[in-house]
N, C-alpha and C positions, 0 to 999 in steps of 0.2 A: 619418747619419740613414738609416733604412730608406726604400726607394723609396716604399712605401705611405704611410708617415708624411709623406714629402715631398709627395706628390701631394695628400694631405688638407690640408696646410698652405698650399697655394697660395691667395693671396688676390687680389692686384691686380697685373697687368702691363700695364694698359691705358694708352694715351696719350690725347691729345685731352682733357686734364683739364678744360678749360673748357666742354665741350659735353655736354649730357645725351644719352647714347647709349642706343639701343634695340637689342635683338637683337645684343648683343655676342658675338663669339666670338674665340678666340685659339688658334693653333697655335704651340708653342714647342719648341725644342731647347735643353736645359739642360746646362751643364757644372757638375758638382757635386763640387768637391774636398772639401767639408765643413769648410773652414777659410777664413780671410780670403784674398781674392784681392788681389794688389797690382798686377797689370797684365793687360789684356785687349786684344788687337788683332785686327782682321780687315778684309778688303776685301769690300764688298758691291757686286754689280753691280745697278744699278737695273733692275727687271723691266719687262715690257710694261705699258702702261696698262690698267686694267680696262675691259672693254667694257660693263660692267653699271652698275647703280645702287648707291647706298650709299657708305660710306666704307671705305677700305682703307689699310693701313700695313704696312711691313716695317722691322725695325730690329734692331741688336745693342745690348746693354746689360748693366747690372749691377743686381742686387737684393740687399737684405739678407735674412737668413734668415727673417724673418717676412713678407716680401712687401709691407711697408708703404712701401718706398722704392725708386725705380727711377731710374737714370741712363742715358740712351739717346740714340742717334743715329737720329732718326726720318725715314723717307721716307713721305709720306702724301699722299693726294688730298683730305683733309678741308678744305683751304683753297681747293679748286676742283676739282670732279669732272671727270675727264678729263685731268688733268695732275698730275705729281708735284712736291712740294716737299720740301726737306730742312731740318731744324733739330735743334739739340741741346736736350734737355729733361731736367729732373729734378723729381721729385715724390715724396713730399710733405714739407713742413717741413724745408728750404726748398723753394719752388717757383720754377721758372725755365723760360722758353721763349725761345730765341734767335730773332733775325730769320730768316725763312725764305728759302731760296735755291732758285731753279728748278733742277730736275734732269730728266734725260731718260733714256728706256730706253737701256741700254748704258753710261751713265756709271758709273765705278768710284769708290766712296766708301770711303776708308780711315779707320777710327776707331781711335785708340790711347787707351784709358783707362788712366791710371797714377796711382798713389798716391805723393806726394812725402814726403820725410822730415819736412816741416812739417805733415803730416796733410791737405794739400789734394789733392783729386782733380782731374785735368785730362783733358778729352776733346780731344785734338788731332786734327783731321780735315783731309782733303784730298779734292778732287774732280778726277778726270781725265776730261775729256769724251770720250764716244764719238762715233760718226758723227752720231747724231741731235742731240746737244748742239752739236757743231761746226756742223752745218747750221743750227741755230737762232741761231748767232752768240754762243753762250755761251763764256766763257773758263774754263779750269781755275782753281781757287781753293782757298784753305785758311783755317783759323782754329782757334780753341780757346776752350773755356769751362772755368773753374776755380772751385772752392769747397770748403769743408770741410763735412762733414755729421755733426756730433757727435751729433745726435739719431737718426741712422739706424743707428748701430752699424756693425759690420763688413759689408762687401759680400762675400758668400760664394757667389753664384750668377752665372754668366755665361749670357746667353740670346741666342738667335737667334729672333726672333719674327715671326709674321704675324698681323695683327689685322684684323677686319672689323666693321662696325657699320652700323646703319640699313639692314638687309636686304642689305648687301654680302656677297659670297662670294669665296672664293679662286678667281678666274676669270682670273687674269692670268699663269698659267704658273709655271714653276719659279723659285726664287730661289737664287742662288749666293753663298756666302760662302767666300773663299779666304784663304790665308796667316793662318790662325788660330793665335794663341798665348795661352795662359792660364797665368799665373804665380800660384802660391798658396804660402802660408806653411806648408809641410810638406816633410818628406823622404820621405814615403810615396809609392809609385807609385799613381797614380789614373787615368792617362790612358786605359787600355783599358776601364775599367768605370765611370768617373765621369761618365757622362752619361745623360740620359733624355729622352723626348719626351712631351708632353701636348697633346692626346689622341693617339691612334694616327693617323699619317699616313705617307706614303711619303717616304723620305729615304735618302741614302747618305753615308758617311764615307770619305774617302780619305786615305792617309798616316797618320801618327801616330808621333811620336817623343817621348821623355822625357829631360829633363836636370835633374839636381839640383846646385845650386851653393849651398854654405852651407846655409841653412835654407829655401831656396826650390826648389820643383819646377815646371818649366815644361813643359807639354804643347803640342805643335804638331801641326797637321793641315793637309794640303794644301787640302782642300775639305770643306765640308759643303753638300750640295745638298738643298734642300727641294723635293721634286718635285711634291707635290700632295696633296689630302685623300683 
């Protein structure tokens, strides 16, 4: 898909499905192999808490080509302004939101989205506590959520996103995603050109390798740093 067509096709990457949101905005870094993705993994470092008002969220996830379905590992302050919580969510049809876990700036959350041979997707996640989490008495933890999404079709977009709502702004500093790997059902090389950002914001990409095994090409990146609007 041409980048312009892709940008025009974007419809819905918003979380907080049960809340009527006003003044939504989203900044997203997209991996776009143009074919079904079979695995996506990354580690996100929980950023500083927003000093302002409104709702804020950061997350990695997967979408279908039409943007009508998203599977995501969400860190948000929508359940209590001034603190972060983590949960796994997918929407829409089916809809699901896991029980939220308290997380703290500096915690490292690894999410591994993978498609099994049975057609079920799994998001296996783990949280390693940083100094703030340890000081709060929180323990490292892990879990997973699985389901099949026959109505969603293929998941062809991997995304690193920042969202704000209800007059919230991206005022909590940079967000780091490391150890990124995206596996897609193609033998074509797409790693160096198969990503885009919407809208324009400051970011950097470090590393970048490509490996094709059988009919799958995996692109890996050391880090994508979302720096600021």
